[in-house]
PyMOL Python script that loads the backbone (N, CA, C, O; Angstrom):
from pymol import cmd

cmd.read_pdbstr("""\
ATOM      1  N   UNK A   1       3.288 -28.441  -0.560  1.00  0.00           N
ATOM      2  CA  UNK A   1       3.919 -27.255  -0.019  1.00  0.00           C
ATOM      3  C   UNK A   1       3.872 -27.355   1.500  1.00  0.00           C
ATOM      4  O   UNK A   1       2.874 -27.795   2.071  1.00  0.00           O
ATOM      5  N   UNK A   2       4.952 -26.946   2.147  1.00  0.00           N
ATOM      6  CA  UNK A   2       5.043 -27.030   3.594  1.00  0.00           C
ATOM      7  C   UNK A   2       4.241 -25.959   4.299  1.00  0.00           C
ATOM      8  O   UNK A   2       3.818 -24.970   3.699  1.00  0.00           O
ATOM      9  N   UNK A   3       4.044 -26.175   5.572  1.00  0.00           N
ATOM     10  CA  UNK A   3       3.324 -25.206   6.391  1.00  0.00           C
ATOM     11  C   UNK A   3       4.305 -24.270   7.086  1.00  0.00           C
ATOM     12  O   UNK A   3       5.439 -24.644   7.385  1.00  0.00           O
ATOM     13  N   UNK A   4       3.855 -23.068   7.332  1.00  0.00           N
ATOM     14  CA  UNK A   4       4.653 -22.095   8.067  1.00  0.00           C
ATOM     15  C   UNK A   4       4.284 -22.141   9.539  1.00  0.00           C
ATOM     16  O   UNK A   4       3.147 -22.444   9.901  1.00  0.00           O
ATOM     17  N   UNK A   5       5.247 -21.843  10.367  1.00  0.00           N
ATOM     18  CA  UNK A   5       4.930 -21.707  11.782  1.00  0.00           C
ATOM     19  C   UNK A   5       4.151 -20.411  11.975  1.00  0.00           C
ATOM     20  O   UNK A   5       4.140 -19.548  11.098  1.00  0.00           O
ATOM     21  N   UNK A   6       3.510 -20.285  13.114  1.00  0.00           N
ATOM     22  CA  UNK A   6       2.744 -19.079  13.396  1.00  0.00           C
ATOM     23  C   UNK A   6       3.635 -17.839  13.351  1.00  0.00           C
ATOM     24  O   UNK A   6       3.255 -16.816  12.783  1.00  0.00           O
ATOM     25  N   UNK A   7       4.807 -17.935  13.944  1.00  0.00           N
ATOM     26  CA  UNK A   7       5.695 -16.770  13.964  1.00  0.00           C
ATOM     27  C   UNK A   7       6.191 -16.419  12.565  1.00  0.00           C
ATOM     28  O   UNK A   7       6.312 -15.238  12.238  1.00  0.00           O
ATOM     29  N   UNK A   8       6.480 -17.417  11.732  1.00  0.00           N
ATOM     30  CA  UNK A   8       6.901 -17.153  10.354  1.00  0.00           C
ATOM     31  C   UNK A   8       5.777 -16.518   9.542  1.00  0.00           C
ATOM     32  O   UNK A   8       6.012 -15.604   8.752  1.00  0.00           O
ATOM     33  N   UNK A   9       4.560 -17.006   9.740  1.00  0.00           N
ATOM     34  CA  UNK A   9       3.410 -16.447   9.025  1.00  0.00           C
ATOM     35  C   UNK A   9       3.180 -14.995   9.435  1.00  0.00           C
ATOM     36  O   UNK A   9       2.909 -14.146   8.586  1.00  0.00           O
ATOM     37  N   UNK A  10       3.285 -14.711  10.714  1.00  0.00           N
ATOM     38  CA  UNK A  10       3.111 -13.339  11.201  1.00  0.00           C
ATOM     39  C   UNK A  10       4.212 -12.427  10.656  1.00  0.00           C
ATOM     40  O   UNK A  10       3.952 -11.278  10.297  1.00  0.00           O
ATOM     41  N   UNK A  11       5.422 -12.936  10.596  1.00  0.00           N
ATOM     42  CA  UNK A  11       6.538 -12.145  10.064  1.00  0.00           C
ATOM     43  C   UNK A  11       6.314 -11.829   8.585  1.00  0.00           C
ATOM     44  O   UNK A  11       6.562 -10.706   8.146  1.00  0.00           O
ATOM     45  N   UNK A  12       5.849 -12.813   7.819  1.00  0.00           N
ATOM     46  CA  UNK A  12       5.570 -12.578   6.397  1.00  0.00           C
ATOM     47  C   UNK A  12       4.446 -11.564   6.237  1.00  0.00           C
ATOM     48  O   UNK A  12       4.508 -10.696   5.366  1.00  0.00           O
ATOM     49  N   UNK A  13       3.419 -11.670   7.075  1.00  0.00           N
ATOM     50  CA  UNK A  13       2.316 -10.707   7.021  1.00  0.00           C
ATOM     51  C   UNK A  13       2.847  -9.294   7.244  1.00  0.00           C
ATOM     52  O   UNK A  13       2.463  -8.371   6.526  1.00  0.00           O
ATOM     53  N   UNK A  14       3.722  -9.114   8.225  1.00  0.00           N
ATOM     54  CA  UNK A  14       4.280  -7.792   8.514  1.00  0.00           C
ATOM     55  C   UNK A  14       5.124  -7.279   7.343  1.00  0.00           C
ATOM     56  O   UNK A  14       5.114  -6.084   7.047  1.00  0.00           O
ATOM     57  N   UNK A  15       5.846  -8.171   6.687  1.00  0.00           N
ATOM     58  CA  UNK A  15       6.638  -7.763   5.518  1.00  0.00           C
ATOM     59  C   UNK A  15       5.724  -7.293   4.386  1.00  0.00           C
ATOM     60  O   UNK A  15       6.007  -6.281   3.743  1.00  0.00           O
ATOM     61  N   UNK A  16       4.631  -8.020   4.138  1.00  0.00           N
ATOM     62  CA  UNK A  16       3.680  -7.618   3.101  1.00  0.00           C
ATOM     63  C   UNK A  16       3.030  -6.284   3.451  1.00  0.00           C
ATOM     64  O   UNK A  16       2.840  -5.438   2.578  1.00  0.00           O
ATOM     65  N   UNK A  17       2.692  -6.095   4.709  1.00  0.00           N
ATOM     66  CA  UNK A  17       2.105  -4.824   5.131  1.00  0.00           C
ATOM     67  C   UNK A  17       3.088  -3.682   4.889  1.00  0.00           C
ATOM     68  O   UNK A  17       2.688  -2.596   4.469  1.00  0.00           O
ATOM     69  N   UNK A  18       4.364  -3.922   5.151  1.00  0.00           N
ATOM     70  CA  UNK A  18       5.382  -2.889   4.939  1.00  0.00           C
ATOM     71  C   UNK A  18       5.509  -2.540   3.457  1.00  0.00           C
ATOM     72  O   UNK A  18       5.716  -1.379   3.104  1.00  0.00           O
ATOM     73  N   UNK A  19       5.386  -3.548   2.594  1.00  0.00           N
ATOM     74  CA  UNK A  19       5.446  -3.294   1.149  1.00  0.00           C
ATOM     75  C   UNK A  19       4.312  -2.353   0.745  1.00  0.00           C
ATOM     76  O   UNK A  19       4.539  -1.388   0.015  1.00  0.00           O
ATOM     77  N   UNK A  20       3.096  -2.628   1.212  1.00  0.00           N
ATOM     78  CA  UNK A  20       1.964  -1.771   0.860  1.00  0.00           C
ATOM     79  C   UNK A  20       2.128  -0.371   1.454  1.00  0.00           C
ATOM     80  O   UNK A  20       1.773   0.615   0.807  1.00  0.00           O
ATOM     81  N   UNK A  21       2.650  -0.270   2.650  1.00  0.00           N
ATOM     82  CA  UNK A  21       2.908   1.036   3.262  1.00  0.00           C
ATOM     83  C   UNK A  21       3.949   1.804   2.444  1.00  0.00           C
ATOM     84  O   UNK A  21       3.805   3.005   2.217  1.00  0.00           O
ATOM     85  N   UNK A  22       4.985   1.112   2.009  1.00  0.00           N
ATOM     86  CA  UNK A  22       6.018   1.752   1.183  1.00  0.00           C
ATOM     87  C   UNK A  22       5.447   2.247  -0.147  1.00  0.00           C
ATOM     88  O   UNK A  22       5.814   3.321  -0.623  1.00  0.00           O
ATOM     89  N   UNK A  23       4.553   1.465  -0.740  1.00  0.00           N
ATOM     90  CA  UNK A  23       3.930   1.873  -2.002  1.00  0.00           C
ATOM     91  C   UNK A  23       3.110   3.146  -1.791  1.00  0.00           C
ATOM     92  O   UNK A  23       3.159   4.065  -2.609  1.00  0.00           O
ATOM     93  N   UNK A  24       2.364   3.194  -0.698  1.00  0.00           N
ATOM     94  CA  UNK A  24       1.583   4.396  -0.390  1.00  0.00           C
ATOM     95  C   UNK A  24       2.489   5.628  -0.289  1.00  0.00           C
ATOM     96  O   UNK A  24       2.210   6.671  -0.880  1.00  0.00           O
ATOM     97  N   UNK A  25       3.565   5.485   0.463  1.00  0.00           N
ATOM     98  CA  UNK A  25       4.489   6.597   0.659  1.00  0.00           C
ATOM     99  C   UNK A  25       5.150   7.007  -0.649  1.00  0.00           C
ATOM    100  O   UNK A  25       5.304   8.197  -0.924  1.00  0.00           O
ATOM    101  N   UNK A  26       5.542   6.021  -1.458  1.00  0.00           N
ATOM    102  CA  UNK A  26       6.203   6.303  -2.724  1.00  0.00           C
ATOM    103  C   UNK A  26       5.255   7.028  -3.674  1.00  0.00           C
ATOM    104  O   UNK A  26       5.662   7.977  -4.344  1.00  0.00           O
ATOM    105  N   UNK A  27       4.006   6.597  -3.739  1.00  0.00           N
ATOM    106  CA  UNK A  27       3.032   7.245  -4.617  1.00  0.00           C
ATOM    107  C   UNK A  27       2.829   8.699  -4.198  1.00  0.00           C
ATOM    108  O   UNK A  27       2.780   9.592  -5.044  1.00  0.00           O
ATOM    109  N   UNK A  28       2.714   8.933  -2.901  1.00  0.00           N
ATOM    110  CA  UNK A  28       2.517  10.296  -2.407  1.00  0.00           C
ATOM    111  C   UNK A  28       3.748  11.163  -2.677  1.00  0.00           C
ATOM    112  O   UNK A  28       3.626  12.323  -3.072  1.00  0.00           O
ATOM    113  N   UNK A  29       4.932  10.589  -2.461  1.00  0.00           N
ATOM    114  CA  UNK A  29       6.160  11.359  -2.697  1.00  0.00           C
ATOM    115  C   UNK A  29       6.319  11.696  -4.174  1.00  0.00           C
ATOM    116  O   UNK A  29       6.646  12.831  -4.522  1.00  0.00           O
ATOM    117  N   UNK A  30       6.090  10.721  -5.037  1.00  0.00           N
ATOM    118  CA  UNK A  30       6.207  10.969  -6.477  1.00  0.00           C
ATOM    119  C   UNK A  30       5.227  12.050  -6.909  1.00  0.00           C
ATOM    120  O   UNK A  30       5.566  12.911  -7.720  1.00  0.00           O
ATOM    121  N   UNK A  31       4.014  12.005  -6.368  1.00  0.00           N
ATOM    122  CA  UNK A  31       3.022  13.022  -6.705  1.00  0.00           C
ATOM    123  C   UNK A  31       3.480  14.396  -6.222  1.00  0.00           C
ATOM    124  O   UNK A  31       3.363  15.387  -6.943  1.00  0.00           O
ATOM    125  N   UNK A  32       3.996  14.447  -5.010  1.00  0.00           N
ATOM    126  CA  UNK A  32       4.462  15.726  -4.454  1.00  0.00           C
ATOM    127  C   UNK A  32       5.615  16.311  -5.256  1.00  0.00           C
ATOM    128  O   UNK A  32       5.762  17.530  -5.348  1.00  0.00           O
ATOM    129  N   UNK A  33       6.428  15.439  -5.836  1.00  0.00           N
ATOM    130  CA  UNK A  33       7.583  15.893  -6.611  1.00  0.00           C
ATOM    131  C   UNK A  33       7.219  16.363  -8.024  1.00  0.00           C
ATOM    132  O   UNK A  33       8.040  16.983  -8.699  1.00  0.00           O
ATOM    133  N   UNK A  34       5.997  16.073  -8.470  1.00  0.00           N
ATOM    134  CA  UNK A  34       5.588  16.445  -9.822  1.00  0.00           C
ATOM    135  C   UNK A  34       5.269  17.933  -9.890  1.00  0.00           C
ATOM    136  O   UNK A  34       4.760  18.529  -8.941  1.00  0.00           O
ATOM    137  N   UNK A  35       5.584  18.508 -11.041  1.00  0.00           N
ATOM    138  CA  UNK A  35       5.292  19.919 -11.278  1.00  0.00           C
ATOM    139  C   UNK A  35       4.202  19.998 -12.344  1.00  0.00           C
ATOM    140  O   UNK A  35       4.428  19.667 -13.508  1.00  0.00           O
ATOM    141  N   UNK A  36       3.026  20.439 -11.929  1.00  0.00           N
ATOM    142  CA  UNK A  36       1.890  20.484 -12.846  1.00  0.00           C
ATOM    143  C   UNK A  36       1.651  21.900 -13.341  1.00  0.00           C
ATOM    144  O   UNK A  36       1.627  22.855 -12.565  1.00  0.00           O
ATOM    145  N   UNK A  37       1.475  22.014 -14.650  1.00  0.00           N
ATOM    146  CA  UNK A  37       1.092  23.292 -15.240  1.00  0.00           C
ATOM    147  C   UNK A  37      -0.417  23.357 -15.415  1.00  0.00           C
ATOM    148  O   UNK A  37      -0.991  24.438 -15.546  1.00  0.00           O
ATOM    149  N   UNK A  38      -1.045  22.211 -15.417  1.00  0.00           N
ATOM    150  CA  UNK A  38      -2.476  22.124 -15.688  1.00  0.00           C
ATOM    151  C   UNK A  38      -3.179  21.567 -14.450  1.00  0.00           C
ATOM    152  O   UNK A  38      -2.851  20.474 -13.987  1.00  0.00           O
ATOM    153  N   UNK A  39      -4.133  22.308 -13.921  1.00  0.00           N
ATOM    154  CA  UNK A  39      -4.849  21.890 -12.708  1.00  0.00           C
ATOM    155  C   UNK A  39      -5.667  20.629 -12.944  1.00  0.00           C
ATOM    156  O   UNK A  39      -5.800  19.803 -12.041  1.00  0.00           O
ATOM    157  N   UNK A  40      -6.218  20.468 -14.149  1.00  0.00           N
ATOM    158  CA  UNK A  40      -7.010  19.264 -14.447  1.00  0.00           C
ATOM    159  C   UNK A  40      -6.138  18.014 -14.392  1.00  0.00           C
ATOM    160  O   UNK A  40      -6.553  16.984 -13.860  1.00  0.00           O
ATOM    161  N   UNK A  41      -4.927  18.108 -14.945  1.00  0.00           N
ATOM    162  CA  UNK A  41      -4.012  16.959 -14.903  1.00  0.00           C
ATOM    163  C   UNK A  41      -3.620  16.647 -13.468  1.00  0.00           C
ATOM    164  O   UNK A  41      -3.528  15.483 -13.077  1.00  0.00           O
ATOM    165  N   UNK A  42      -3.391  17.686 -12.694  1.00  0.00           N
ATOM    166  CA  UNK A  42      -3.030  17.492 -11.285  1.00  0.00           C
ATOM    167  C   UNK A  42      -4.155  16.762 -10.558  1.00  0.00           C
ATOM    168  O   UNK A  42      -3.901  15.843  -9.780  1.00  0.00           O
ATOM    169  N   UNK A  43      -5.378  17.163 -10.809  1.00  0.00           N
ATOM    170  CA  UNK A  43      -6.534  16.531 -10.171  1.00  0.00           C
ATOM    171  C   UNK A  43      -6.653  15.065 -10.583  1.00  0.00           C
ATOM    172  O   UNK A  43      -6.921  14.207  -9.742  1.00  0.00           O
ATOM    173  N   UNK A  44      -6.457  14.774 -11.853  1.00  0.00           N
ATOM    174  CA  UNK A  44      -6.551  13.391 -12.329  1.00  0.00           C
ATOM    175  C   UNK A  44      -5.459  12.515 -11.709  1.00  0.00           C
ATOM    176  O   UNK A  44      -5.718  11.385 -11.296  1.00  0.00           O
ATOM    177  N   UNK A  45      -4.251  13.043 -11.652  1.00  0.00           N
ATOM    178  CA  UNK A  45      -3.158  12.272 -11.055  1.00  0.00           C
ATOM    179  C   UNK A  45      -3.419  12.084  -9.557  1.00  0.00           C
ATOM    180  O   UNK A  45      -3.158  11.011  -9.014  1.00  0.00           O
ATOM    181  N   UNK A  46      -3.930  13.115  -8.893  1.00  0.00           N
ATOM    182  CA  UNK A  46      -4.259  12.998  -7.472  1.00  0.00           C
ATOM    183  C   UNK A  46      -5.304  11.905  -7.254  1.00  0.00           C
ATOM    184  O   UNK A  46      -5.225  11.158  -6.279  1.00  0.00           O
ATOM    185  N   UNK A  47      -6.276  11.809  -8.151  1.00  0.00           N
ATOM    186  CA  UNK A  47      -7.290  10.751  -8.054  1.00  0.00           C
ATOM    187  C   UNK A  47      -6.650   9.373  -8.172  1.00  0.00           C
ATOM    188  O   UNK A  47      -7.022   8.447  -7.450  1.00  0.00           O
ATOM    189  N   UNK A  48      -5.691   9.238  -9.081  1.00  0.00           N
ATOM    190  CA  UNK A  48      -4.993   7.957  -9.233  1.00  0.00           C
ATOM    191  C   UNK A  48      -4.182   7.630  -7.975  1.00  0.00           C
ATOM    192  O   UNK A  48      -4.185   6.491  -7.510  1.00  0.00           O
ATOM    193  N   UNK A  49      -3.503   8.614  -7.439  1.00  0.00           N
ATOM    194  CA  UNK A  49      -2.713   8.409  -6.221  1.00  0.00           C
ATOM    195  C   UNK A  49      -3.640   8.024  -5.062  1.00  0.00           C
ATOM    196  O   UNK A  49      -3.323   7.128  -4.280  1.00  0.00           O
ATOM    197  N   UNK A  50      -4.767   8.694  -4.960  1.00  0.00           N
ATOM    198  CA  UNK A  50      -5.730   8.365  -3.902  1.00  0.00           C
ATOM    199  C   UNK A  50      -6.246   6.945  -4.054  1.00  0.00           C
ATOM    200  O   UNK A  50      -6.433   6.240  -3.062  1.00  0.00           O
ATOM    201  N   UNK A  51      -6.479   6.517  -5.296  1.00  0.00           N
ATOM    202  CA  UNK A  51      -6.939   5.148  -5.547  1.00  0.00           C
ATOM    203  C   UNK A  51      -5.872   4.133  -5.158  1.00  0.00           C
ATOM    204  O   UNK A  51      -6.182   3.092  -4.578  1.00  0.00           O
ATOM    205  N   UNK A  52      -4.625   4.433  -5.475  1.00  0.00           N
ATOM    206  CA  UNK A  52      -3.512   3.548  -5.094  1.00  0.00           C
ATOM    207  C   UNK A  52      -3.439   3.431  -3.574  1.00  0.00           C
ATOM    208  O   UNK A  52      -3.311   2.334  -3.029  1.00  0.00           O
ATOM    209  N   UNK A  53      -3.521   4.568  -2.903  1.00  0.00           N
ATOM    210  CA  UNK A  53      -3.432   4.566  -1.444  1.00  0.00           C
ATOM    211  C   UNK A  53      -4.614   3.832  -0.823  1.00  0.00           C
ATOM    212  O   UNK A  53      -4.443   3.122   0.168  1.00  0.00           O
ATOM    213  N   UNK A  54      -5.802   3.989  -1.383  1.00  0.00           N
ATOM    214  CA  UNK A  54      -6.983   3.298  -0.861  1.00  0.00           C
ATOM    215  C   UNK A  54      -6.849   1.789  -1.043  1.00  0.00           C
ATOM    216  O   UNK A  54      -7.198   1.020  -0.147  1.00  0.00           O
ATOM    217  N   UNK A  55      -6.351   1.370  -2.186  1.00  0.00           N
ATOM    218  CA  UNK A  55      -6.166  -0.059  -2.439  1.00  0.00           C
ATOM    219  C   UNK A  55      -5.126  -0.645  -1.484  1.00  0.00           C
ATOM    220  O   UNK A  55      -5.310  -1.740  -0.952  1.00  0.00           O
ATOM    221  N   UNK A  56      -4.052   0.079  -1.274  1.00  0.00           N
ATOM    222  CA  UNK A  56      -3.027  -0.383  -0.335  1.00  0.00           C
ATOM    223  C   UNK A  56      -3.604  -0.489   1.082  1.00  0.00           C
ATOM    224  O   UNK A  56      -3.352  -1.467   1.786  1.00  0.00           O
ATOM    225  N   UNK A  57      -4.369   0.508   1.489  1.00  0.00           N
ATOM    226  CA  UNK A  57      -4.983   0.490   2.819  1.00  0.00           C
ATOM    227  C   UNK A  57      -5.937  -0.698   2.955  1.00  0.00           C
ATOM    228  O   UNK A  57      -6.003  -1.324   4.013  1.00  0.00           O
ATOM    229  N   UNK A  58      -6.673  -1.007   1.890  1.00  0.00           N
ATOM    230  CA  UNK A  58      -7.587  -2.151   1.918  1.00  0.00           C
ATOM    231  C   UNK A  58      -6.813  -3.462   2.067  1.00  0.00           C
ATOM    232  O   UNK A  58      -7.225  -4.352   2.811  1.00  0.00           O
ATOM    233  N   UNK A  59      -5.704  -3.571   1.363  1.00  0.00           N
ATOM    234  CA  UNK A  59      -4.892  -4.795   1.461  1.00  0.00           C
ATOM    235  C   UNK A  59      -4.269  -4.925   2.846  1.00  0.00           C
ATOM    236  O   UNK A  59      -4.191  -6.025   3.392  1.00  0.00           O
ATOM    237  N   UNK A  60      -3.829  -3.816   3.410  1.00  0.00           N
ATOM    238  CA  UNK A  60      -3.285  -3.852   4.775  1.00  0.00           C
ATOM    239  C   UNK A  60      -4.362  -4.300   5.745  1.00  0.00           C
ATOM    240  O   UNK A  60      -4.101  -5.098   6.645  1.00  0.00           O
ATOM    241  N   UNK A  61      -5.561  -3.794   5.566  1.00  0.00           N
ATOM    242  CA  UNK A  61      -6.679  -4.179   6.420  1.00  0.00           C
ATOM    243  C   UNK A  61      -6.984  -5.680   6.283  1.00  0.00           C
ATOM    244  O   UNK A  61      -7.254  -6.358   7.274  1.00  0.00           O
ATOM    245  N   UNK A  62      -6.938  -6.179   5.060  1.00  0.00           N
ATOM    246  CA  UNK A  62      -7.126  -7.613   4.840  1.00  0.00           C
ATOM    247  C   UNK A  62      -6.063  -8.424   5.561  1.00  0.00           C
ATOM    248  O   UNK A  62      -6.358  -9.433   6.202  1.00  0.00           O
ATOM    249  N   UNK A  63      -4.832  -7.972   5.446  1.00  0.00           N
ATOM    250  CA  UNK A  63      -3.732  -8.674   6.113  1.00  0.00           C
ATOM    251  C   UNK A  63      -3.909  -8.647   7.628  1.00  0.00           C
ATOM    252  O   UNK A  63      -3.634  -9.634   8.310  1.00  0.00           O
ATOM    253  N   UNK A  64      -4.373  -7.503   8.150  1.00  0.00           N
ATOM    254  CA  UNK A  64      -4.609  -7.398   9.596  1.00  0.00           C
ATOM    255  C   UNK A  64      -5.699  -8.363  10.059  1.00  0.00           C
ATOM    256  O   UNK A  64      -5.716  -8.782  11.217  1.00  0.00           O
ATOM    257  N   UNK A  65      -6.598  -8.709   9.157  1.00  0.00           N
ATOM    258  CA  UNK A  65      -7.689  -9.632   9.491  1.00  0.00           C
ATOM    259  C   UNK A  65      -7.277 -11.091   9.521  1.00  0.00           C
ATOM    260  O   UNK A  65      -8.047 -11.942   9.965  1.00  0.00           O
ATOM    261  N   UNK A  66      -6.087 -11.389   9.059  1.00  0.00           N
ATOM    262  CA  UNK A  66      -5.622 -12.780   9.071  1.00  0.00           C
ATOM    263  C   UNK A  66      -5.134 -13.164  10.464  1.00  0.00           C
ATOM    264  O   UNK A  66      -4.441 -12.405  11.142  1.00  0.00           O
ATOM    265  N   UNK A  67      -5.519 -14.362  10.859  1.00  0.00           N
ATOM    266  CA  UNK A  67      -4.977 -14.878  12.121  1.00  0.00           C
ATOM    267  C   UNK A  67      -4.350 -16.243  11.853  1.00  0.00           C
ATOM    268  O   UNK A  67      -4.821 -17.008  11.012  1.00  0.00           O
ATOM    269  N   UNK A  68      -3.315 -16.519  12.561  1.00  0.00           N
ATOM    270  CA  UNK A  68      -2.565 -17.758  12.355  1.00  0.00           C
ATOM    271  C   UNK A  68      -2.521 -18.511  13.690  1.00  0.00           C
ATOM    272  O   UNK A  68      -1.906 -18.074  14.662  1.00  0.00           O
ATOM    273  N   UNK A  69      -3.187 -19.633  13.688  1.00  0.00           N
ATOM    274  CA  UNK A  69      -3.213 -20.443  14.920  1.00  0.00           C
ATOM    275  C   UNK A  69      -2.858 -21.871  14.644  1.00  0.00           C
ATOM    276  O   UNK A  69      -2.831 -22.689  15.564  1.00  0.00           O
TER     277      UNK A  69
END
""", "prot")
cmd.dss("prot")
cmd.show_as("cartoon", "prot")
cmd.util.cbc("prot")
cmd.orient("prot")
């Protein structure tokens, strides 16, 4: 497999970060659009959304830790 240039690697990193950011936003929007009749269900879904957002934030942080030289 070939090597990427530094600029190509940085560009790919930014694209991956954008994907995780989009997932965070989509999860929050979908949750906001839901109509809950049961507070317990709302709380459980909120916990899942929070977990998704935390995982995305962790992956973004990992990506930020990569350096290409």
